[in-house]
N, C-alpha and C positions, 0 to 999 in steps of 0.2 A: 504494500500500500504506500502511495507516495507520501502521505502525511508522516509516516514512520521514518522514511528516509530523510525528510526535511528536519525532523526532530533530532536526528543523529548527525546532521551536517553542521559542522562548526561554522562554516561560511554563512549558512542561512540563519542559524540561531544568533550568531554575533551581530549580523546586520539587523535582525529583528530587535535585539536588545538595544542596539545603537539607535534605532528609530524611536523606540519607547523612551529611553533615557534622554534623548535629545529633545523630545517634546516636553518632557518634565522640566528639563533644564531651561528651555526657552520660556516656559511659563513662569518659572521662578525668577529668572533674571530679567524679565520684562520690566519690572519696576525700576531697574537700574538704567534702562534705555540702551542697554548693550546686549550683544549676543553673548552667550556663555563663553565662547572662545576669546572674544575681546575682553571680557571681564577677567578671565584667567590670565591673559597677557598683562593686563593692568595690575593684577595681584602680584605677578612676578616682578614688575617694575617697582611696586611698593616695597617688596622684600629686598630689592637690590637696585637702588638708584644708580643710573649710569650703566645699566646692564647692556651688553652688546646685542645687536640684532641676531647674531649667530647663536649666542647663549639662549635667547628667547626661543629660537627654533628648536634647539636641543631639548629645552625644558618642556616645551609644548608638543614636541614630536611633529613639527610642521615643516613643510618645504620652505626654503627661503622666499620664494615668490608669494606664498600665502602669508608669511610673516610681514613681508613688505606691504601687501595690501591692507592687512590689519592695522599696521602702524600708520599708513597713510590716512585711513579712516579716523583713527584716534587723534591724529594731528589736526585734521580738519575740524573735529569736534572740540579741539582745544584742550584735550585731556592729557596729552603727552607732547614732548618736544623731542626732536631727533637731531643730535649734534654729531657731526662728523669730525673725528680726530684721527688724522692719518688715514689708515685703511679701515678703521673701525667706525661703525655707526652706533653711537651710544644713545640710550633712551632714558628720558627723565619724565617723571610725572609733573604736571603743572599743578597750581593750587586748585584749579577746577577739577582736575583728575583726582587729586588727593582728597577732595571733599566727598568723593564717591566711595572711599575706603570702607566706611561703616556700612553703607548700603550694599556694596558688593559682598562683604562678609555675611551680612544678613541673608542675602539671596542664596549664597553658597550653603549656609547652615540650614536654610529652609529646604533646599534641595536634598541635603543629607537626611534631614528629619523625615522628609516625604517618603524616601525609599526605605528608611529605617523602620517606619511604621509597618511596612510589608515584610521586610527581611529581618529586622532586628538590628540593633546598633552594631554589635560585634560581627554578625553575619555579613552586613553590608560592607563593613571595613575589610573583612577577610576576603570577600568576593572581589572587591576593588583591587586589593593587593595581588590576589591570584591572577586576575585578568591582566594587571600590569606586568607581572612576571612572565606570563604566557606570551603577551605581546612582545616583550623583550626577546624571548627565546625564538619566536617565529621570525621576528625582524632580523635577528642575527643569522638565520638560516640562509638568507638571500645572498 
């Protein structure tokens, strides 16, 4: 039966999970006015002012072109600045961007609470860690 094959297919189930959790994240981050990925990029900048564009790509596991597009959108919104120093492109939060810190953290915590209701706190954290580790393993196979 096709349904059984789909349930046993990592590609299908991972994409299904991706669609479900993306919808949840978009709902929760809507109050910030940012996409979840843009919010996570801003969180990384809050954690390390002057972070390089390359580091952001590594942290977020995104291609350089995707990071560039995200940065351009956040610069246009006035949330970050992009300063070039030599060969490095360094990213800093503006005061307007820093003002979103609490809102973004609240959105992130709301997302975690939302899936913890279904999965449990520990189970949600354990599943996230397992998925991260599996992603690393599969990525390193390439």
